N, C-alpha and C positions, 0 to 999 in steps of 0.2 A: 529777089534771091532769098532773103531772110524768111519771107512768107512761105516759100517753097520748102525750106528746111523744116519750119515748124509744122507744116502740113504733113511732111513725111513722118515727123515724130508723133503727131497726133494720130495719124493713120496707123502707126505701129502700135499705139496703145489702145486704139479703138477696137470694138468688137469685130469690125470688118464686115458687118452685115447691116443692111438697111432695116430700120426699126419701124418704119411707117410714120416717122415724125415728118410733118409737112415742110420739107425744105424747098419744095417747088415755089417759085416766085419770091423766095427770100434771098437777100444778099448773102454772100459767103460770110460765115462767122460762127460763133458758138452761142448756143441758146439753152435755156433751162428746160428740163423735161416738164411736161404739163401735169404729171402725176407722181413721179418718183424723184425725191430730193437727192438720191445718191448717184444719179447719173445726169449727164448733160449731153447735148448733141452738137456735132460739128456739121454744118451745112457747107457743102462745096460743090459748085456746079450743079446745084439742084439736088444733090444726093445727100443722104443723111448717114452720119457715122456716130453711133452711140458710144459714149465713153463713161465708165463707172469711176466714181471717186474712191480713194483708198478707204479702208475700214475706219469708221469713226469720223468721217468727213462728209459734209453736205456741200452741194453746189451753191455758191453765192453769186447771183447774177450781177450784182452791183460791182463786185470785185472781179468778176469773170475768172473765178478760180474756186477750187474746193477749199472750204474752211472747216475748222473744228466744229463739231455739231453744236456745242453750247454757245457759239458766237455767231452761228449762221441761222437766222430765223427763216425757215423755209416752208414752202408749201402751205399756203393759206387755205387750201381746199380746192382751189381752181388750178393748182399747179403753178401759181405765181409765187416766186420766192422773194421775200422782202429782207433785204440785208440790213443789219444794224449799222449804225454809224461807227466810224473809227473810234470816236470817243466812248461810245457804248462798248465797243470791243475792248478798249483799254480798261474801262471800268470792270467789265466782266473778267478780263484777264487778271486785273489787280485783285479782284475778289477771289479768284482761283488761287492766285499767289498767296494771299493771306490765309486762305483755307489750307493750302499746302504747307505754309509756314507753321500754322497752328497745329496741323497734323504732325509736322516735323518736330515741333516742341513736345507734343504728346508722346511721339515716338522716342524722343531723347529722354523724356521723363521715364518712360517705360524701360528704356535701355539702362538708365541710371538705377532704377528700382531693381531691374533684373541683375545688374552688376553688383548692387549691394546684397541682394539675396544670394547671388552666386558666391560672394565673399563669405557670407554667413554660412552657406552650405559647405564651402571649403573648410572653414574653421571647424564646423561640426564634424566634417569628415576626418579632419586631423585629430580632433578629440576622440572620435570613435576608433581611429587607428591606434591612438595611444592606449585607450581602454582595452582594445583587442590585444595589444602587446602586453599590457599588464596582466590581462587574464591568461594569456599564453604562458607568461612567466609563473603566475600563480598555479596554473594547471600543471606545469612541469614540477613545481615544488610539491604539489599534492600527490602527483604520481610517484615522486621520489619517496615521500613520506609513506604512501601506501605500500610501495615496494619494501620499504624498511619494516613496516608493521607486518606485512606478509612474511618477511623473513623471520621476525620475532615469533609470529604464530607457528611457523614451521619449526623453529627451534624449540618453542614450548611444547609443541606436539611431540617432537622427538624426545624431549625431557620427560614428558608425561608417559610416553611408551616405555622409556627406561625405568621410570619409577614404578610403573605397573609390573614390569618384569621383576624389579627388586622386591615389590610387595608379594608377588607370587612366590618368589624364592623364599622370602621370610615366612610366608604362610606354610610352605612345605617344611621349612626348618622348625617352625613352631609345632607343627603336627608331629614331626619326628621327636622333638623334645617332650611333647605331651605324652607320646607313646612311651618314651623312656621313663618319664616321671610316673606314669601309671604302673610301670613294671617295678618301680622301686617300692619296696615295703618298708614303711617307717614304723619302727616299734612304738607302740602307744605306751606312754609313761603315765600311769594313773597317779593323780594327785590325791593326797589325803586331806589336805587343808587348804583354805584360802585366807588371805589377809584382807581385812576390811577396815576402812577408815571413813568416818562421816563427819563433815564440818557444817555447822549451822551458825549463821550470824544474822542478827536483827539489823534493821536499817541504821540504827544509831550506834552500833557496837564499834568501839575504837579499832582503827586499823581496817575495818570492813565497811566503810561508809556505803550505804546502799544495800547491804545485806550479802549473804553468801549461802549457797546450798549445794554442797559437793558430796559425791559418793565415790570413793576410791576402792577398787578391787584389784588386788595384786599390782598396785602401782598405776592403774589406769582409771582416769576419772570418767564416769559414765553418766552422771546426773545432768539434767537439762539446765540446772543452775538459774532458775527463774523464780519470780515471786510466788510464794505459797508453799505447798507441800511438794517436794521433789522425791520420787520413789524410784528405786532400782531393785529389780528382782533377779535372783541368781538361782540356777538349777542346783538343788541340794546334792545331786549325784555327780555331775560333771564339773561344777564350779563355773559354768559359762553364764554370762549375763544374758537374760532373756527379754526383759522389758525395762525401758527408761521413760517415765511419764511425769507430768507436772499438773497440779491442780491449783489454780489461782483462787485460793480461799479468801482473798481480800477484794479482788475486783469482780469475781464471777459468783453471783448468788447461787448458782447450781453446782458450784465446785464441790461442796460438802457431800452432796448426793452422789456425784460422779466418783469421788474418792471412796465413799462407802461401797458402791457397786463394784468398783475395781477390786477392792480388798476381798469382798465376798466371792468374787470369781476366781481367786487364786486357789490352786490345789493345796491340800495339806502337805506340809513338809517344805514348801517353798521358802527360801531365804528372802527376807524383806529388810531393806535398808532405807531409812527415811531421814531427810534433812529439811527443816523449815528455812526458807529464804525470805528476808525482809520482814514480812508480816503474814501470819497465817491464821489468826484467831477469828476473823470477822464472820466467815461463812463455813466454819469447820464443824459446827455442832452436830450435823447429821451423820458424821463419820466417827463420832466419839466411841460408840459401842464397838465398832469393828476394831478401832485402835486398842481399846481395852482388851479385846479378845486376843490380841497379839502380845499382851503382857504389859502394855503401857500403864503406868500408874498416874501420870500427870499430862495427858495429851491436851487437856482443855487449857491451853496456854493463854497468857495475857497478851495485850497489844505489843507488838514488836519484840516479843520474847524469842530467844533462840532455843530450839529444841531438836534433838536427834535421837534415833533409835536404831539398834541392830537386833533383829528378831527372826523367828521362824513361825510360819503359820501352823496352828494346830497344837503346839506344845511349847512350853517355856523351857529353854535350855540353860545349861550352865554358862554358856558364852553370851547370853542375852545382856544387852547394855542399853540403858536409857539415861539421858541427862538433859538438863535445861539450865539457862541463865536468864536472869532478869534483863530488862531493857538497860542498855548502856554497860552491862556486865559481861557480855559475851566476848568472843564466840564460844559455842559449845562444840567440843571436839571429843569424839569417842572412837575407840579402836577395838577390834576383836580378831582372834585367830579362830576360824570356824572350821570344824572337822566336817568332811564330806561323808555322805552315806555310801558305804562300799557295797 
């Protein structure tokens, strides 16, 4: 009865077709295929039923069952399958287990490594999120500042426009005032005289340490007040100051020649006021003749002597004044009321 049931099961799993396997003359049973390790044959009543092993399995004739391919030594070339012993099977299986355990250990190591890397990546992601949040906050602050600055620029632009409007208005007002001023006739008051005062001090004169060279006309000081000869020329008709020059006859070897040429170039009648500051004797020799032509009687002064003169080119006048003081005895101060030519 049991054999019948097994036969039914085998028949159900067989191909149901005869394969040409020589079952005639054989006892009923299962036999290995002569060429293909993946199939075996069921002989029953002299008929052949070919049955295929599951994928990855070979027929083991010793065990009369399909076995895993790596523990079933099959097909020696003549279709004869040689099965390993159970001990060899166990050894092979133990080797596979060790291989699987080693693979499992490697996998676990890889899993641990990936877990660590994943943790590091999460930490990095958290850091990047924090940086992103910080940058977002900073961006908001910068946008706020930019908006504020844009507001300031707009305000300054408006202020600038208002100022331009005010300037334009002031320019119009100034033009109107200039027009009114041009229409005002100011009576010209002709002066008949001017008041002149000349102060000369040498370097060592008491109260004037370092020297002094001043020329005052109607209360206004016009001289350059520097070392050497300080000259101021005044128009003899209008009383207006025309030139204020200085010649360093102590430090500039060419100063005497320059002083001479300047005096020669003055027109006749020009009012000339001269004050020596500090020291003027060193390089003044070239100008002595021109100074004498102005009426000077002692222009060839000594070292650090103070000397001053009020004169007119071309003629000696009643208001001509000249004076000098020795070193340490100055300053020399002269004054004159000068009539203008009408």
